[in-house]
BANU-259901 format. One record per residue (C-alpha): residue number from 0; residue in three letters; x, y, z negated. Coordinates in Angstrom, 3 decimals. Layout:
<sites>
+-----+------+----------+----------+----------+
! seq ! type !        u !        v !        w !
+-----+------+----------+----------+----------+
! NUM !  ALA !        X !        Y !        Z !
...
+-----+------+----------+----------+----------+
</sites>
This chain:
<sites>
+-----+------+----------+----------+----------+
! seq ! type !        u !        v !        w !
+-----+------+----------+----------+----------+
!   0 !  MET !  174.856 !   16.177 !   -2.929 !
!   1 !  ILE !  175.397 !   19.766 !   -1.798 !
!   2 !  GLU !  172.908 !   19.212 !    1.003 !
!   3 !  GLY !  170.371 !   17.996 !   -1.554 !
!   4 !  THR !  170.927 !   21.074 !   -3.693 !
!   5 !  ILE !  170.629 !   23.361 !   -0.668 !
!   6 !  LYS !  167.394 !   21.596 !    0.353 !
!   7 !  GLU !  166.030 !   22.027 !   -3.184 !
!   8 !  ILE !  166.933 !   25.722 !   -3.102 !
!   9 !  ARG !  165.267 !   26.175 !    0.296 !
!  10 !  ASP !  162.178 !   24.288 !   -0.899 !
!  11 !  ALA !  162.058 !   26.455 !   -4.027 !
!  12 !  GLU !  162.447 !   29.612 !   -1.894 !
!  13 !  LYS !  159.694 !   28.419 !    0.437 !
!  14 !  LYS !  157.434 !   27.641 !   -2.507 !
!  15 !  ALA !  158.197 !   31.023 !   -4.074 !
!  16 !  ASP !  157.455 !   32.736 !   -0.748 !
!  17 !  GLU !  154.129 !   30.876 !   -0.517 !
!  18 !  MET !  153.312 !   31.920 !   -4.080 !
!  19 !  VAL !  154.064 !   35.563 !   -3.221 !
!  20 !  GLN !  151.841 !   35.352 !   -0.128 !
!  21 !  GLU !  149.039 !   33.788 !   -2.181 !
!  22 !  ALA !  149.407 !   36.490 !   -4.824 !
!  23 !  LYS !  149.169 !   39.151 !   -2.089 !
!  24 !  ARG !  145.981 !   37.523 !   -0.719 !
!  25 !  GLN !  144.455 !   37.347 !   -4.184 !
!  26 !  SER !  145.448 !   40.927 !   -4.906 !
!  27 !  LEU !  143.844 !   42.096 !   -1.654 !
!  28 !  LYS !  140.707 !   40.086 !   -2.412 !
!  29 !  ILE !  140.468 !   41.540 !   -5.942 !
!  30 !  SER !  141.029 !   45.037 !   -4.574 !
!  31 !  GLN !  138.273 !   44.585 !   -1.975 !
!  32 !  GLU !  135.875 !   43.187 !   -4.582 !
!  33 !  ALA !  136.630 !   46.097 !   -6.899 !
!  34 !  GLU !  136.017 !   48.573 !   -4.063 !
!  35 !  GLU !  132.702 !   46.900 !   -3.195 !
!  36 !  ALA !  131.666 !   46.885 !   -6.857 !
!  37 !  SER !  132.603 !   50.560 !   -7.123 !
!  38 !  LYS !  130.546 !   51.432 !   -4.042 !
!  39 !  LYS !  127.559 !   49.468 !   -5.366 !
!  40 !  LEU !  127.846 !   51.121 !   -8.780 !
!  41 !  TYR !  128.001 !   54.554 !   -7.126 !
!  42 !  ALA !  124.961 !   53.759 !   -4.945 !
!  43 !  ASP !  123.051 !   52.495 !   -7.981 !
!  44 !  MET !  123.913 !   55.610 !   -9.976 !
!  45 !  VAL !  122.861 !   57.893 !   -7.110 !
!  46 !  SER !  119.608 !   55.958 !   -6.722 !
!  47 !  GLU !  118.907 !   56.168 !  -10.453 !
!  48 !  ALA !  119.648 !   59.903 !  -10.466 !
!  49 !  GLN !  117.299 !   60.418 !   -7.515 !
!  50 !  GLN !  114.550 !   58.469 !   -9.266 !
!  51 !  LYS !  114.996 !   60.529 !  -12.431 !
!  52 !  ALA !  114.949 !   63.751 !  -10.403 !
!  53 !  GLU !  111.757 !   62.640 !   -8.657 !
!  54 !  LYS !  110.104 !   61.851 !  -11.996 !
!  55 !  LEU !  111.138 !   65.250 !  -13.353 !
!  56 !  ARG !  109.785 !   66.956 !  -10.245 !
!  57 !  GLU !  106.485 !   65.087 !  -10.544 !
!  58 !  SER !  106.298 !   65.929 !  -14.235 !
!  59 !  ALA !  106.950 !   69.602 !  -13.497 !
!  60 !  GLU !  104.301 !   69.586 !  -10.764 !
!  61 !  ASN !  101.771 !   67.971 !  -13.103 !
!  62 !  SER !  102.591 !   70.418 !  -15.865 !
!  63 !  GLU !  102.292 !   73.359 !  -13.489 !
!  64 !  LYS !   98.987 !   72.014 !  -12.145 !
!  65 !  GLN !   97.639 !   71.710 !  -15.684 !
!  66 !  ARG !   98.678 !   75.283 !  -16.481 !
!  67 !  THR !   97.125 !   76.504 !  -13.248 !
!  68 !  ASP !   93.896 !   74.618 !  -13.958 !
!  69 !  GLU !   93.758 !   76.033 !  -17.491 !
!  70 !  ALA !   94.394 !   79.560 !  -16.210 !
!  71 !  LEU !   91.697 !   79.094 !  -13.564 !
!  72 !  LYS !   89.187 !   77.908 !  -16.183 !
!  73 !  GLN !   90.059 !   80.857 !  -18.431 !
!  74 !  THR !   89.666 !   83.274 !  -15.516 !
!  75 !  GLU !   86.300 !   81.746 !  -14.625 !
!  76 !  LYS !   85.162 !   82.198 !  -18.243 !
!  77 !  GLU !   86.272 !   85.831 !  -18.174 !
!  78 !  ILE !   84.438 !   86.375 !  -14.882 !
!  79 !  GLU !   81.257 !   84.883 !  -16.326 !
!  80 !  SER !   81.638 !   87.067 !  -19.403 !
!  81 !  MET !   82.094 !   90.159 !  -17.223 !
!  82 !  LYS !   79.057 !   89.188 !  -15.123 !
!  83 !  ALA !   76.974 !   88.801 !  -18.272 !
!  84 !  ALA !   78.220 !   92.169 !  -19.548 !
!  85 !  ALA !   77.484 !   93.769 !  -16.174 !
!  86 !  ILE !   73.941 !   92.383 !  -16.172 !
!  87 !  GLY !   73.449 !   93.725 !  -19.701 !
!  88 !  ARG !   74.802 !   97.126 !  -18.663 !
!  89 !  LYS !   72.605 !   97.059 !  -15.563 !
!  90 !  ASN !   69.534 !   96.450 !  -17.718 !
!  91 !  GLU !   70.634 !   99.291 !  -20.019 !
!  92 !  ALA !   71.088 !  101.569 !  -17.000 !
!  93 !  VAL !   67.672 !  100.661 !  -15.600 !
!  94 !  ASP !   66.059 !  101.275 !  -18.994 !
!  95 !  LEU !   67.880 !  104.620 !  -19.294 !
!  96 !  ILE !   66.782 !  105.699 !  -15.823 !
!  97 !  ILE !   63.200 !  104.677 !  -16.528 !
!  98 !  SER !   63.229 !  106.511 !  -19.851 !
!  99 !  GLU !   64.597 !  109.613 !  -18.126 !
! 100 !  LEU !   61.872 !  109.416 !  -15.496 !
! 101 !  ILE !   59.084 !  109.118 !  -18.018 !
+-----+------+----------+----------+----------+
</sites>
């Protein structure tokens, strides 16, 4: 009877030891999965941030190009206006010189 009780105790200890080992394996597995999920989440967040930064950069470039194009068009208009004014002044100068010569 004592031998039976001792065997039951040893079996229970063995089973408890196996349960502890299984719990350790599951804990390690969960920890590894959590670490992998964390790394993936970090990589996804970095990728998303890079994509957003690229879109912002492209938007800024487009905006700057539009401003540059507008400024260039305005400058061209001013140049044309100055050319027209210069031609008018040239004609005035020629007329003045001719009138002075006559």
